[in-house]
C-alpha positions in Angstrom: 0.0 0.0 0.0 3.0 2.3 -0.5 1.2 4.0 -3.3 -1.3 5.6 -0.9 -0.9 8.5 1.5 -0.8 7.4 5.1 -4.3 8.6 5.9 -5.8 6.8 2.9 -3.8 3.7 3.9 -5.5 4.0 7.3 -8.9 4.4 5.8 -8.4 1.3 3.7 -7.3 -0.8 6.7 -10.4 0.3 8.6 -12.6 -0.8 5.7 -10.7 -4.0 5.0 -8.4 -5.3 7.7 -5.3 -7.0 6.3 -5.5 -5.3 2.9 -2.2 -5.7 1.1 -2.6 -4.1 -2.3 -5.4 -1.9 -3.7 -5.8 0.0 -7.0 -8.4 1.9 -8.9 -10.2 -0.1 -11.6 -8.3 1.9 -14.3 -4.9 1.4 -12.6 -5.6 -2.4 -12.1 -6.5 -2.7 -15.8 -3.6 -0.6 -17.1 -0.8 -1.9 -14.8 -1.9 -5.5 -14.2 -4.6 -6.3 -16.9 -7.0 -7.1 -14.0 -10.7 -6.2 -13.6 -12.9 -6.0 -10.5 -15.0 -9.2 -10.1 -18.7 -8.9 -10.4 -20.1 -7.8 -7.1 -16.7 -6.7 -5.8 -17.1 -4.1 -3.0 -15.2 -0.9 -3.8 -13.2 0.9 -1.0 -13.2 4.6 -0.5 -10.2 6.9 -0.3 -10.0 10.7 -0.2 -9.1 12.2 -3.5 -7.3 15.6 -4.0 -9.6 18.3 -5.3 -12.5 15.9 -5.2 -14.5 14.1 -2.6 -13.5 10.5 -2.8 -12.2 7.8 -5.2 -13.0 4.1 -5.4 -10.3 1.4 -5.3 -10.4 -2.3 -5.1 -8.5 -4.9 -3.2 -6.5 -6.8 -5.8 -7.8 -10.1 -4.3 -11.3 -8.9 -5.5 -10.1 -8.7 -9.1 -9.6 -11.2 -11.9 -7.5 -11.3 -15.0 -3.7 -11.8 -15.5 -1.8 -13.3 -12.6 -0.3 -10.8 -10.2 3.5 -10.3 -10.6 5.5 -12.9 -8.7 7.1 -11.6 -5.6 5.0 -8.5 -5.4 5.6 -7.0 -2.0 3.7 -3.9 -0.9 6.2 -3.3 1.9 9.4 -3.8 -0.1 12.4 -2.0 1.3 16.1 -2.0 0.4 19.2 -1.0 2.3 21.2 -2.0 5.4 19.6 -2.2 8.8 21.8 -2.6 11.9 21.0 -5.4 14.3 20.4 -2.9 17.2 
């Protein structure tokens, strides 16, 4: 969920606990060739200069397989043991 502002990430977690990756229908279609399943429940986020936007949990979509090893919390670099 690193592509969402912290407050929107919080809103998404409140709506669907454990959500790992969400995208708008257009973003899911263009980036992953995936489409919301019939009856999939959209989730609300706040949108700049507009009231809200709808996004979908990628688990609630169908289409091409998700990329292997996709990690929403990916990080690189060295971390000391302390």
